[in-house]
N, C-alpha and C positions, 0 to 999 in steps of 0.2 A: 504494499500500500504506500509506503514512504518513497519507494522507488518510482512509482507512478506519479505521485505528487511532485517529485523532483523533476520528472520529465515534463510535466505540464507547466511548472514554473519556468523551466528553461525555455520551453517553446514560447510562452508569453513574453519572456524577456527578449528573445530573438525578434519577435514581431515588433515590440516596442522600439528596440534599437534600430531596426530596419525602417520604421516610420519616422524616427527622428532623423536618420540619415537622409532619407527622401526629402524631408523638409528643408534640411541644410542644403542639399544639392539644388533644390528649386530656386532657394534664395541665391546661391552662387551663380545660377544660370540666368538670373533676372526674371524668373517666373514667380513673381511676388504673390499674385493671386492664388496661384497653385499652392504655394507654401502656406498662405493663410488658411486655405481650405482644409489642408492636412492638419494644421494645428488646431483650428476651430472644431473640427469634428472629434478630435481627441479631447479637447477641453470641454466640449458639451457633455461627455460622459461623466467627467468628474474634474472640475477646475481646481479643486483644493487638494487633489492627490499629489503627494511629493514627487512621484515619478513623472508627473506632467509638467513640472516647472520648466524644463527645457523648451516646451512648446510655447510658454508665455514669453520668454525671452526672444524666441525666433518670431513670434507673432508681432511683438512690438517692433522688431527690426524690419520685418517684411512690410508692415503697414507704413512705417515712416518712409521706406524706399519707394513704395507703390505711389504714395501720395506725391513725393518729390518728383518721381518720374512724369506722372501725369500732369502736374502743374507745370513743369518745365516744357513739356510738349505743347500744352495750351499756349503758353507765353510765346513760343517760337511761332506757332501757327497764326496767332494774332498779329505778330510783328510782320509775318509774311504777307498777311491780308489777301489771301486767295479765297474767293467765294466757295471753291470746290472743297475747302477744308472746314466749312461750316458744320457739316454733318459729324465730322470727326470731333470737332470742339464740343458739340452738344453731347455727343456720346461719351466723351472723357469727363465732362461735368456730371453726367448721370452716373458713370462708374464711380466717381469720387463719392457721390452721396450714398450709392448702393452699398459700397464697401463699408461705410460707417454704420449703416443700418444692419448690416450683416454681423458687425462686431458688437454692437451696443448690448444685445441681450446678455452678453458674458461678463460685462464690466460691473464691478471692478475686478481686476486680475492681480492678486498679491504675489509679489516676488519675495519669498521668505528670506533668502539670504541677504538681500539688500534692505529688508524691512520697509518696503514701499510698494505702492500699486504701479503696475506697468503704465507708461505714459503713451497716450494716443491723442494726438492733436486733432480735435473734432471741429470742423468748420460748417457753417451754414451755407450751402451752395445753391439755395433756392433762387435767389435773385439771378444768379449766373445762368441757372438752368433755363429759367423763363426767358431771359434776354437772348441767349444763344438759340432756344427753340423758336422764338419769334423771328429772329434774324434768318434762321434757316428756312423757316416756313415761308417767309417773304421772298427769299431767293429761289426756292423751288417753285413757288407760286408763279412768279414772273417768268421763270424758265418754262414752266408748263404752258402758260399762255402763248409764248412764242412758238413752242412745238405745235400747238394746235392750229396756229395760223399757217403752218408749213404745207398742209395739204398733202400729208404722207401718212399712210397707215402705221408704219413703224413709229413715226414721230408721235402720232395719237397715243400709241401703246406706251411710249416712254413718258409721255405727258401724264397719262392715267397712273403710271407707276409713281411718278413724283407726288401727284395729288393724293393717291392712296396712302402714301407715307405721311403726308401732312395731316391727313384725317386720322391716322393712328396716334400721332404725337400731339396734335393740336386740333381736336375735333371741332368741326363747324367753323373753320377759319375761313373768313371772307366768303367767296363764291365757290369754294372747293367742291362742294357736293354737286352743283349745277354743272361745273366744268367737267367733273368726273363723268357725268351722264353724257355730255357732249363728246369727250374723248372716247368713251367706250362705244358709243353709237357709230362713231366715224372709223373707229379701229377695227370693227369686226369684218372678218372675211366670210362672205356667204358662198357656200359651195352647193351647186345644183347637181344632184345625183340622178343619173339616168341609166337605163339598161337596154342593150340591144341584143336581140336574139338572132344569132348567125348559124343556128344549128339545123335549121330546116325541120325542126320539131316543135310541136305545140307545147309551150310551157304553161303549167297551171296558173290561172289568173291569181289565185291566192298566194302563189309563190312569188309572183312578180310584185304583188302588193306588199308582201312580207319583206322582200329584199329592199324596196324602196321606202318602206316605213322606217325612217331614221329616228323617230321618237323612241323606238324600242332598242336602239343600239346604245344609248347612253353615251354618245360621243360628243355632243355639243359641250363646248367649254367657253371659257371667258371670251375668247377671240375667234372662234369658229363655229359657224352654225350651218348645219346640213339641211337641205330641203330635197325631199323627193318629188315634190310638186311645185312647179314654178309659181312664184308670187310676182305679179306684173308690176308691183311697186318697187320691186328690189333689183338692183343692178348686181348681178352676180360676178364675183371675182374668179372663181375656179369652177372647173367641171370635173366630176368624177364619174367615169363611164365604166360600167360593168358589161363587158362584152362577152357573151357566152358563145363559145366557138363549137363546142361539141357535147352532145348528150349521148351516153351509151347505157342501154338497159339490156341486161343479159336475159336469155330464155329461162323459163322456169325449169329448174332441175331437182330431181329426187335421186339422191345417191343411196345405195343399200349396201350394207355390209353384214356378214354373218359372224357371230362370236360364239364360240363354244366355251361354256364354263362348267367346271366340275369341282366338287367339293364334298368333303367328309362332314355330315351333319348328324346331330344327335336324333335318334329315332326310337324313343322308348327307353326300355332298360332290360338288363338280364341279370341272373343271379351269378355271383361270383364263385367260380369253381377252383379247386386247388389242382395240383399237378396230377392227381389221381382221378379227377373228374367228379370229386365230391363237392357239394355245396358248402361254402364257407359261412360260418356262423359268428355274430358278434358276441361280446361278453354277456349279453342278455339272452343268447340262444337264438336270436333272430337271424334270418337269412340276409346276407349282405347283397344289396342291390348295387349295380354299376351302370353307367350310361352305356347305351348301345349306339354305335355309329355306322352309318351306311354311306356309300358313295353315290351321289346324285349327279345328274347331268342335265344341262339345259342348253338349247339352241336359241340365241338371241338374235333377232333380225332388226338391226338399227337402221332407220331411214332418216336422212338429212334432206330437208327442203331448202333450197338456196336460190336466191335471186339478187343480183346487184344492180346498182345504178351509179354512174359516174358523170359528173358535170365538169367540164374543162372550160376555162375562160381566161380573160385577161382584164386587169384593172388599169385604167389609163387616167393619169392626172393631166388636166388641160388648164392652161392659163388663158382665161377669156380676154384679158386685156391685149396680150401679144398674139393670141390665137396659135400658140405653140404647145406641143405636148411636153410636159415637164418630165414625166417618167411613166414607165409601164411595169407592171408586175404580174407574173403568172399566178393564176389561182386555179385550184382543183379540189373537188370534194367527192367523197364516195360513201355510199351507204349500202349495206348488206342486210337483207332479210335472211334469217336462218332459223329453222325450226326443226328440232330433233325429236323423234318419237320412236317407239319400238314395239315389237310383238315377240312372243316366244313360244317355244314348243318344248315340252319336257317339264322337269321338276323346277319350279322357280326358286326353290330353296337354294339352289346353286348360284343365284344371282346376288351381287352386291346391292346395297341400298340405291346407289346412284342408278343402276340399271332398272331396278324395280320402279323407281320414279318415272322413268322414261315409258314403261309398259302402261303406265296410267294415262299417258297423253295420247292424243289422236291427231291425224292429219289436219293441218290448218289450211285456211284459204290463203292463196298467194295474194299480196297486195297488187293493185293495179299498177300499170306503168306511170300513170299520173301520180299516184301516191308515192311511188319509188323516187320520181323526179322530185317531188316536193320535199321528201325526206332528206335527199341528197342536198337540196337547196338550203335546208335549215342548217346543215353543217357548213355549206358554202357561206352562209351569213356570218358564222363565227370566224371563218377565215378572212372574210372581207373586213370585219371589225379589227381583227389582228393586224392586218396590213395598214389600215388607217391609223391605228394607235402608234405603229412603229414609224410611219412616214407622214409627217406633217406637211402641209402645203407651204407654210411660211414658218421659218424658225425664228 
């Protein structure tokens, strides 16, 4: 028991030393917030524990260096006076405040050897945060307005991103929400989806409707909207053409195979006899019974009904503005109808359960060619969705 306790204590000591070392290394490498995270997580468990004293000293050191680093960077960026640095300045002020809030629940932190509490210089950064936030918001707002005037979808989207960021940090700032609606409506790509049947075979009407019903695809996103039916009020940017090139439906087939099964099965009982042919009795004088086994045989006739359908085509991306094909992708789908049943001749006790289950089934009606094409088309729809998800019209 003492040996086990020693092993446990040694293990805990090793973990503690390793954690302290990681904190020291983080400070040495300039990863002050990482060092603070390790120290705070350990002090949360027990800040008065003597073994945790090194964390307090390292936390004091890491905090001071982190604050000094961020304030120096802010001073430099302000002196540089580049509008593109406004977001960085706002982020640094926010980090300075968050770091303090992160620390406050643990205070005070006593340093026992020095008979004092650890020193953390806490400042109120609220005014700086508000001022930098407003300055950043104004810069992004003016930039977004200029982008909206550019009459370019990518610029509209960039404007929307700037406005969306303003809305997150500074809700309801000026006309941000109205401008977001404008930027979004102008930045959307509308895609018209069409299907061409080049197979010389009749495609089920419901399949065509399913393939073009893009409401069921779940593909519409912030910047791309798909329409299977043209809206005369919309000027479409791109076209997605699903060209069906070939449809193959196999003949109805029934394959048969014969399987011979044999097995030793229990068939009643018999009395146990000794070497001399006499019946063996148990301790109560009763005749001992033993299982009697017989060999049984069964002929199983397994029937497999099979019919397949394959749809082969091509997906074409078209730019309606340039009238050029952007890209083409092959697409193919296959559906198989298969039904297995069986009959038998002989003793069915020779059959495994899986074969017995087949003997309870009967011949099924083959699906029509139209149904087979429709089922293959449902799988084709998933392939089409996969192609669209992987290949956007505009990155």
